[in-house]
N, C-alpha and C positions, 0 to 999 in steps of 0.2 A: 908664744912668748917672743920668738925670733922676729916675727913680723911687727909686733908692737915696738920692739927695740929699734928696728930699722925705720919704722915710720917716724919715731921721735928723732932719730938721727937725721932723716931727710928734712924734717921740719926745722931743726936747729942748725943744720949744716948743708945748705943748698949748694955750696961749692963742690961737695962730694959728688953731686950728680954729674958735674963736668968731668971729674976724675974717674968715676966708676958708674956710668949711667945704667949699666945692667942691673945694679942693685935697686933701681927704682921700680922694677917690675916684681910682682909676686913670683915666688920660686917656679911655679908651673908655667907662668907666662914667659919667664926668662928663657927657659929651654926652647919653647915654641918660637919665640922671637929670634933666637939665635939661628935656628934652622931656617926660618923664613927669610931672614936677612942674608944668610949665606946663599940661599937659592935665588936671591934677587926679587923676592915677592913683596918685601917691605923695605922701607928706608931705615937707616940707623936711628935709634931713639934720640941720639944727640941732635940730629937735624930737626926732628919734630919739637924737641924741647926748646931749641933755639928759636923756632918760629913762635911757640907759645909765649916765650919770654919777651919777644918783641911786641906781641899783641897786648899782653897783660903782665908787665914786669912784677916780680915778687918771688915768693917761695913756692916750690912744688910740694903739694900735699900728697898726691896720689897719681899713679899712672896705671892704666889697665889696657890690655890688648884684647880686643873682642873680634869675633867674626860675625858679621851681619850681612845677610843676603849675598854671599859669595865675595865679600869684601872685608878686609881687615881694617879695624878702626882703633886708633889710639885715643883713649879718653884720658884727658889730663885735667887734674883739679889743682888750681893755684890759689894763693891768697896774695892780693896785690898790696902795695905800700899803704893803701888807705884802709886795709882790713877787709876788703870785699873778696868774697870767694867766687872764683870763676870755674866753670866746667866747660872745657873745650873738647871738641871731637874732630879728629883729623883722619883723612884717608891715609893709611899707613904706607901705601905704595907711592902716592903722589905728594903728600904733605898738604893736600888741599884742606882748608878749614871747612868743615861741614856745618858746624854751628858752635856758638859760644853763648853761654847763659850765665848771668850773674845769679848766684844762689841767694835766697833771702833767709 
């Protein structure tokens, strides 16, 4: 129930992500992200979200932190001003855009 409420809050209150970006991650992702950020293994989520917004301005729908082949990846899903949903994947340590796909 908590995650559903937070998802709706993110959808309708994107400025909240600027004020409290740690809320954008699932509970278990948040703890891991905090540890990795403090260790210097990943960049702050704010930096990645800023880059995502410059590429496809709109509302953030979902953020996930995944580990793939010894590399942490932020997967960010947004909906742009035209209603298109984008899924972007960024290297969490460098903010390099790995790929961006418009969902159909």
